[in-house]
N, C-alpha and C positions, 0 to 999 in steps of 0.2 A: 423457516424462510429459503428463499432461493439460493442462497449462499450455502448453507448447511446440507440441504436436501440431498443432492447428488453424492455427497460422502457416504450417506446412510443408504442410498437405493442404487449407486452405481457399481462400478466395477470393484470397489473397496469393500462392499457392503458386508461380504463373509469376515473379513478382519475387523471391520469396524463393531457389527452385532457380536462377534465372539469376544473381543476384549471386553466389551460393555458388560456382557452376561458373567465374565469372570470377576468384574469390578462388583457387580450386583452381589454374586454369591460371598466375596469378601465382605461386603457391607453387612450381609446377613449375619454371618458370622461374628463381625464386630459389635452388631446390635444385641444379640444374643448373650455375648460373653458381659457386654456392658451391663444387662439386665440381672446376669448372675452375681456381678460384683456389687450392684446396688442392694440386692437382696442379702448377700452375705455381711454386707456392711451394716445393714439394720440387725441381722442376727447377732452380730460382734457386739453392738451396743445394748441389744437385750440381755444378752448372756452378762456383760459387766454389770449392768443395772441389777440383776437378779444374782450376782455373785455365782455364777455357774462356771466353774472353770473348764470342764470338760467341754461343754457346749462352745465355749469362747475360742478354744485351740482347735476344735474341729472346724470351726468357720474358719479361723485364721488358715488352716493348712489348705481347706477347699478354696479360699481366695488366693492363694499363691498358686495352686494348680491353674485357676482361671487365668491368673496374670501371665503364667508362663506360656498359655496359648494365646492371650490377647496381644501380647507385644510384638510378636513377629506378624500377627495377622495385620496390626495397626500399620508397622513398617512396610510391609508387602503391598497393603492396599494403596497407601500414598505413592509408593513407587510406581505402581501400576497405572493409577491415576495420571501422574506426570509422563509416563511413557505413553500413554494412549493419546494426550493432548499433544504430545510433541510428534507423533506419527501424524494425527490430523493436520497439525500445521504443515508438515512437509507436503501432504498429498494436496491441500488447499492453496499453498505457496506456488507449487507447480501448476496448479490450474489457473491461478491469475496470471503467473508468468506466460503460461502460453498464450491466454488471451490479450496480455499486454504487448507481447511482442509479435503476434500475428496480425495480419493486415495492416501492419505500422500502427496500431492504435498509440503507441507511446508517442508517436509524432503528432497525431491528431489531438491527444490530450494535452501535450505541451504546447501547440499550436492554438489550440482554442481556449485555454485557460480557465476554463469551467470547473475543473477538478483541481484543487490544491494539492500539492504534495503527494503525488501518487507513489512515490517511492517509500514516504512513511507509512502510509496506509497498507502497502504491500509488506515491509518489513517488521513494523510494529502494530498495526491494526489487527492483523492477522493473526498475529501471535496472541494478543490480548483476546481476540474473539474465540480462538479455539481452547485455550487455557480457561477464561472465564466461563465459556459456556460448558465444559466438562465439569469445572467445579459447581457451578449453580445447578447442572443437571443431576450430579452426584448427591449434592446438598438437599436438593428437593426430593429425591428417591428415599435419602436417608433419614429425611424429616418425617416421610411418611411411615417408614418402618419403626422409627422411634415413637410415632404418635400411637401407632397399633400396639407395640409391646409396652409401652410405659402406660399408656392409658387402661390397660387392663389391670395393671399392677394398682394404679391410683383407684380405679373403680372400686376395686375390692377393699380399699382402706376407707374412702370418703367420697361418697357421690356429690356431697356439696362443693366439695373442693374441684371437681370435676366441671361442674355447672359454672362456677366462678370463673374457672380458668378459661373457659370457652369464651365468654363474655368478654373478659378482660383482654384476651389476645384479639378479638374482632374490633373491639372500640381502638385498640392500639394501632392495628394495622390499617385503619380506615384513616384515622388521625395522621399518620405518617404519609398516606398517598396523597390526601387532601391539601397538607400544608406545605410539604418538601417535594412532592413528585416533578412536576414539570419545570419548576425554577433551577432544581439541582441538575435535571438531565440537560437544560438549555446551557446553563454555566459550564459543565463538564464538556459538553460538546464544542464550545467556543475555546475552553483551555486547551484542548487537545489540538486544535487548528492552530491557535496563537503560539503555543509552543512548537509546533511544526514551523510556522511562518520564521519565528525567531532563529530557529536551528539553520533554515533554508539562508537567511541573511548572512550567518557565519560561515556558511559554506560557499557562498558567492564570494564573500571577502577572500576565502582562502585561494579559491580557483582562480580569481582574477587578481591575485596579489601584486604581479608584475605590473599590470597596467595602472592599478590603484597607485602604486608607488612611482612610476614615472610622472603620474598626474599630480601626485602628492595630495591625493583626495582622502586623506584620513578623517579630515573634519567632516566632510559630507557623508562618508561612511558611518561615521561615530553617529551622526544625525539619524541617519536611517536605522541603525542598529537599536539607537537608544528609543526610538520610536516603536519598533517591533518589540522590544522588551517592555515598554511601558505598558503595551498592550496585554502582555502576558501579566504583569504586575496588577493591573487594574482588575483584570478579570478574576485574577486568583484572589484578590482582596474580597470581592463580591462573594467568590466561592465559599472562602473559609468563614465570612460572616453567616452565610446560610448554613453552612455545617455547624457553627457554634450552636445555632438554635436547634438543630437535629442532634447533636450530641448532648444538649440538655434534655431533649426529650426522650432519646434512647436510654441515658442514663437514669432519669426519674421511673422509666418503664420498667427497666430491668431490677433495680435497686429496690423497688416496692416488694418485688416476689420473694426477697430474702426472709421477709417478716409475715407477709400475709399467710402464707402456709401454717406457720406457727400459731397466729392468732386465730385462723380457723379451726385448728385441731386442739388449741388449748384444753377447752372445757373437757373434751374427751380423755386427754392424757393425765389433767388435773384429778379426774372423776376415777381413774383407774380403769376406764373402759378400754385405752387403748395403751399398748406398751410404747415405751421411749423409743425403742428401736424401730418400731412400726411408724412412729412420727417421723424419725429421720428418713426412713425407707419412702416415706411418702413426699418429703421435701425433696429427695432426690429425683423421685418420679416426676414431681412437679415442674422441677427446673427442666428435665428433659422434654417433656412434653410441652411446656412453655416455650422452650427454644425452637422445637419442630413447628409449631402452629405461629410462632412469631418470626418466621424465617424474612419476611420482607422488612421488618423493623430494623432486625439486628445486621441486614445486609445492605440497608438502603443507599448509603454511599457508594459503595462499589457496583451496585446495581447501576445507578445513575451513570456512572462512567463506562459501564459495559453498554448500555443502551446508546450513549452518544457514541461511542466507538462503532458500534453496528450501524448507525445512521452512515458514518463516513464509509465504512466498508460496502454497505449496500450501494451507495452513489457511485463507488467506482465500478461495483460489479455491472451496474447499468450498461455500462460503457465496454468494458472487455469481455464480460460473460454473457451479456444481452439478457440480463434478469428482468423481471417487471420493474415497473417504476417505483422508486422510493417514495416515502412520505415527503411532504414539504419539509425543507430543512429548518431548523429551529432559527427563529429571528436573532439576530445580533442583541447583546444586552445593551440595554440604554437607547434603542431605537425608537421606543415609545414614551410617552410619559404616563405618569400615575401608575395605578395597578396594570394597567394592560401592559406595562413593558414586560411582564414575566410571560406573555403570550404571543406567538408567533402571528402577524397578520396574515389574513389569509387573501391572496390575491384573486381580483374578479376573474372569471373565466368566461372567456367569449364562446358563444353557441355556435359561431359560424365555423364551417370546416376550413382546417389551414391547407393552404395551397402549396403543393410540393415545390420547393426551389429548384430550377434547373441545374443539372450537374455535368460536368465533362464526362464524356463516354470514352473509354479506353477498349483497345481489342488487340489481339495479338496478330501479327504479320509477320513477312519477310523484311520489309523495309519501313522506313519512318514516314509515315503520310499523315500531315494535319489538314483537317477539313472544317472551314467554318468557325475556328476556334475564337471565341470572345472570353477575355479573361477580366475577373472583377476582384477587388479586395474582398476580404472576409465580409459576411452580411450585405453584399453586393453594394458597398458604398459607392466604390469609384471604378469607373471601366479602365483597363490598364491596355487591354489589346482587343481591336474589334476584328472580327470576320477575317481572321487568318488562315491562309491556305498555302501549303507548300510541300513538297515531296522531295526526299532525299534518296539518291541511289546509293550503292555500296561504293565506298572510297571517296564520297562527297566530303567537303568540309566546309560548314556553315560557320560565319561568324557573326555573333549578335552584338549589337552596338547602340548607344543612345544613352540619354541623360540620365542621371540617378533618379529612381523611384518610377521609372517608366514601365517596369514588368518584365525586365529581362530575366530576373532570376525566378520570377513566378512561372514564367513559360518554360523553365528548365524543370521546375517541381510539377507542372502539369505533364511535361513529358514522362517524367518519371513516376506520374500517378499519384503524387502527393498533394497536388492542388485540384481541387474540383470545382471551385467556386466559379460558376460560367457555364457556357455552353459550346457545343461542336464536338468533334470527335478527335480523338488522336490514336493512331496504329504505330506499334512500335514493336520491335523484337521481342523473344522472352525477355523477362526482367534479369535472368542470368546471362544474357549477351549484351547486358549494357552496363555501363561503368561509370560512375560520377566521380569527379574529382573536384572537391571543393577548394576555396582559397586557403583554408586552414585545415589540413587533413586531421583525421581522427587516428589519435595513436593510443591503442591498448597499453596498459602495463603488463607485458608480457616478453616473450622472447623475440630476437631479431626476425628469426623465421617466421613467426606468426604474424610481424608486420607486414613481411614481404607477401605471405599468401591471404592476408586479409580480404574478405571476411570468409574464406575458406578455414575449415578447423584442421584440415589435413591436405596433403598434396603428393601427387606421384613423381613432383620433380626432384632431382637429386640436390645434395648440398652443392656440388660442382655448378649445376645450372643456377641456384640461387645466388651463388657468389659471382656469376657471370652476369647475370641480372643487375645485382650492385654496381658492377663495372659499366654496365651499358647506360646507366643514370648518373656516372661519374661519382659514384661512392665507394670506389675500389678499396679504400682503406677503412671503411667504417666497420666491418666485421672484426678484423685485427684490433681496431681501437677499441671495442666496447667488450672485447673478450668472447666473439665467435657468434655462430649463429643461435646457440642456446642461451645466450646471455639475455638476461631480463633485466629491463630499468623502467624508469618513469621516462619515456622517449620525447615528450613535451617539454621537459626541462633540460634533459641531455642534447637535443639536437635543435639548431636554428630552425626557423620557419622555412628557408631555402632548403635545408638538408631534408626537412619532413616532405616539401612538395616533391623532391626527386625521389624519396622512398615511395610516394604514393604512384608516381610513374612506374617503379618497379613493379608495384602491385598491378596495373595494367599490364605490362608485358608477361606477368606470370599468368594472368588470367585470360589475355588475349580475347577480350569481347568484341563483338561486330560493331558497336558504337560506344564512343567516350564521349561525356559530356563534361567540359571543363569551365569552370567559374572562377575565373581570375585565377586559374590554377597555377600560373607562373609568375605571378606577382613580385615574389620576393628573389626569382632569379635574374643573374646576369644574361645579357644577351646572348653570350655563347652558349651558356647552358638551355637557355629558353630554345634556342633553334637548334640544338642537336635533338633535344627531347621531341619537339614537333615533327622534324625530319624523320625520327625513328618510328613514330607512329604513322605518319604519312606512308612511309614505306612499307609497313605492314599491311596497308590496304584498309585501315580501320576508317570508319565514318566518324567525323569529328563534329561537335557542336561546342563553339566557344564563346565565352563572354569576355571580351578584352577590350580595352581602350588604347593600347599602343599601337602606332603604326607599324612597328617591327613584325607583329603577329601577322598581319594582313596577307604577307605572301605565302604563308602556310595555309590558305583557304580558297575555297573555289568561289562561294557566294556570300553575300553579306546581308543580313536582316537588319534594317535600321529601323529602330523605334523612335518616333518624333513625339510622343506625349499625347494625351487625351484620346488613346486608343489607335491613333493613326500609326502606319508603318509602310517602308518601301523594301522592295526586294532588289539588289545589285549584283552584278558580276564583279567579283572581286578584283579584276583588273581595271575596271571602270570608276574604283569607289575610291575615294580621299577622305581622310579624317579632318584635314584642315579646311574642307571647302565651305 
């Protein structure tokens, strides 16, 4: 599939194929040693039956020598298998993270809501995919080796047993696929999703603990969490019910093989045509060959979980890695009645060509220029702004105001390239020369230094200059209070919203962008701090774009863009605008 192929054909193909070759070599050794052990086990039994002491002890000594090689080969094989899957997981995780974080795909996925729990897919589904893929690939290769090696042993003892074995395994595999295939995969697919939804609900409770505590919303949160857990419980109840039938089938299939070889070989042993040891050797070979050709039956439960995880990973890879379209997702259990509930409904496919939706065009330039911009809500449900055109010169300051829900924040997203639902053109300087200050700044759990220089990973600014920046935003005692620039804390819990907003202004001063976009970025500040920070930005010659509703902010701007709702807007000189008109 598209997710796995690049690892085997890309820049890491030498390592991938080299490790796989080593694993296959170890597997060949392990299989050969297993054949030798079965042969010597039969030899020991025959020697005991014939009361031949020398023959018996010779077989024992040979078996011990074989075990001396088999044990370390076994241990090294499983170590290399896990090391290989771990190496593959690291490569694939880095590849998904590159795609997830490039072109702001993480934002598109979060805003669209079409893909649930991308974090769980990257952290868990990739691990499951690499480990299970390695496991099943090696099990398949091992089964082929065992099939060849032990079939030769079995053929030399009883051809009737070989013929019976082939028919028995074929019927068993077909029955497992027919009765348990699609239902188990579908139930496992939804179990993974619902477990992730339940965990996500608990994460939201933890992340919003303070707000929920202020609201005293525990009862409402409990209802939501109980609803998610009930979905987990109900689907798992269906899953274990189906697995009960599978376990009965698997157990019957495997247990019959304990007596069938003895029944088939009984006459030959009782008549003296076949030694007892050869019969035991045949039973061991029979079990090995049956295990090889009944691979699907024995691993059906884990295979169904594996296929369900691949579906989720492939869906994410379509967006972040642009792989070909995945199959239609499995229908949710219980969505249809009767026997058809186990099969996903196939939607009707229109033969008419899809018309591409218009998108906002962005281009790089020296100044901010908006030409004929029309903004819509997602899926073009409602017009927010109609045919907006304006140009800002370096040093200008634009205040955006209007009623709630009229499209102010959506315009900022369009300027930043995050919102493309609409038409028109937005020209802006390179994204590195623009800086966005939201109402609630993002705070990493890292050092104070990293908070000031965010989103940069390193800076040429000295520690003295970083401390000066804290003074300029009126946080002069912060470094001393928290333990210095290298102190690491959970800053969202340690700092008030007002302190976080001032620390965000320090980021602007450290980066010195040409355009700063402020979305209610001073809402938690007193008027003195707000005035001082705006004056500091204006003095630097930075172009400002602000969303605000307080009259005190008006004096720091040169123009006002007023949204009136239903797409209407007016552009005013700041000196002529009044909030209370």
